[in-house]
Each structure stands twice: as C-alpha cells, then as structure tokens.
N, C-alpha and C positions, 0 to 999 in steps of 0.2 A: 697573684702568685702563679708561677709557671712550673709545671711538673714535667720532668724529663724521663723517658724510658727508652730502652734499646729494644728494637723489634727486628726480627729476621724475616724478610719478605722476598721471595723469588731469588734467593741467593745473595741478596744484599742485606747488610746489617744497617738498619736505619736508626738514627737518633730522632725520637719523636718528642716534640715539645707541645704540650697542651696547656692552653691558658685556662686557669680556674676562675670561677666567679669572683668578683663582679664583672670580669671581662667576658665577652661573648664566648660561651662554651663550645661553639662550633668552629672556632679558630684552631685548626690543627696544622702544624708545620712539620714536614718530613724532610730531613736532611740526610742524603745518602752518605754512608761512611764506607769506603772501600774495604773489603775483607781480603786479606792476603790469601792467594790461591796456592795450593801445593805445587811445587815445581814438577812439571811433566818432563820425564826423561825422553829425549828423542832417540828413536831407533837408529842404530848405525846404518849408514847407507852401504849396500852391498858393494864389494870391490871385485874387480875382475880377477879371475884366477885362471891358471892353466893346469891342464892335466895331460899326462902322457898316455897314449893308447897305441900299443904295438909300434912304438918308435915315432909316432906322430904326436905333435904337441897341439892340443885343442884349447883355445882360450875363450873366455866369456864369463857369464854369471851363472851361479847355481849349477855347476857342471855335474853331470852324472855319467856313470859308465855301467855297462852290463857285460855279459859274457860275449856279446856279439858286436857291440858298438859303444861309442861315447859321444856326448854332445853337450854343448853349453848354450845357454840363452844369450841372445845378442843384446838385450836390454836389461837393466837392473830390476825392472818390475815384472819381468817374465819369470816363469818357473819351468822346470824340467821334470818329467816323470819317466819311470821305467816300467814297461809292461811285463806281464807274466812270462813272456817268451823272449825277453831281452830287448824288445823294441823300445826306442826312446823317442820322446817328442818334447819340444820346448816351445813356449809361447804363453798365451793368456788363457785362463779358464780351462786348464788341462783336465782331461778325464780318461778313465780306463773302462774298457768293457771286454770281457773275456780275453781274447788274444790281441786286442788293439789298444793303442793309445793315440790321442789326438789333442791338439791345442789350437785355439784360435790365433790368427796372426795379427789381428788388430785389437787395440786396447779395450774398446767398448764391447767387443764381441765375447760370447761365451760358448761353451760346448755342453751338450747333454748326451747321455748314453743310456741304452736300455740293457736288459739282461741277456740279449741275444747277439751281442757283438756289433750293434749298430751305433754309430756316433755321428752327430751333426753339429756344425758350428755356424754361428751367425748372430743375428740380433733377436732379442726377445724370444728365446727358444722355449718351446712347449712340448710336452710329451702327452700324446693321446693314446688311444687303444691301438696297439701294434703300429704306432706311427710317431716319429720324431720330426719336428719341423722348426725351422728358424727363418726369420726374415732375412732377405739378401741385402737390404739397404738400411742405412742408419735411421731414417725417419719412418720406416715401416714397423708394423707390429703383428703379433700373432694372437689369435683367440682360440679358446678351447671350450667346446660345448660340454654339457654334463654327460653326453653320450660318448665323449672321447674323440670327437672330430676336431681337427685342427686346420686352420687356414691362416696364411700369412700374406701380407701385402700392405697397401696403403689404406689407412682408415678402416681397419678391420674391427668388426663388432659382432655381437650376437643379436639376431632378430628371430624371435620365436625359437630360441635355442639352436639356431642354425648359424654357423660362422659365415659372415658376409664381408667382403672387402670392396672398396670402391668409394665413389663420391658420396658426400653427405646427402642425407635425405632432404 
C-alpha cells in the first residue's frame, strides 16, 4: 500500500509517496509540484519630462525646481533633491546637510553627510568622529575603528583596532 501526502518545503509543495509495509518503509519518493506564484507588478519605468524655468526648457528625469534653479537627472535611475536654500543636485545617493546638497555621479557610489554641512561621495563611505571618508576607487574599501578613526584605500582592515590599508599580511 502506498500513502500520499502533500508537504510544503522551502516554498515548494511536494507530493510525498511513502511505501507502507511489507515494502521497505525507508522508500520515500518526493515529487515537486510547482506552486503558482502571485503575479508581481512591475514598476513603470520613469519617462523623460520637461519643465519650464524662466523661459528655458529643461528636460530629463525626476525634474525639480526651486526658487533659484531647476534641474533634471540625465538617467532614469538617478534622483534629484532640493536643499534648504534652493540649491539642487541630481545623481546617485543624494544627501542634504545644512545648506548643501550633493549626489554621486557614478551608479555604485554613494554620499554621506554630517550635521555640520560636510558631504563626501565615493565608494564604501564611512562616518567617523568629526570625519567623513569614502574610497576613491571601485575596488577600495574603508574601515572604521571603535574610536571613530576611518581609513580608505586598498585592502583596508583593522589591526589592534587601528585602521590599516595596504598589502596582505
């Protein structure tokens, strides 16, 4: 006699057939049965738009305007932000700090800001004690010690809680 059961395992619904005595009781057969997944709605791709600003037409993506300027991102995956004083920036990983706004210009870069109006952009950015730092090159990294010291470069790591960059040991 063969007994059948349904079993859900790691997102799969399985039909389990187990042979009953006198057949070997360790014979277990698992037959995957696909489970219909809910349809995921795709987000609409941003479309280019144009805005007028003091008689000039500005076109691009995610356009913004302030009392002093207007700007549009050049790529659909970029964003634009307006700062406290009407300054505008467009790019990747945009941030604000006091009276400044800034965006990274390359897709894999990011920006970080502190509460004192400083902003830096680059790779693997870290915020230390009174210090912001980002690596300049794609393959580089930054490390932060428990005392807030930051160092960026090639193969950076902590040695006795001191940031060190350079060749492997």
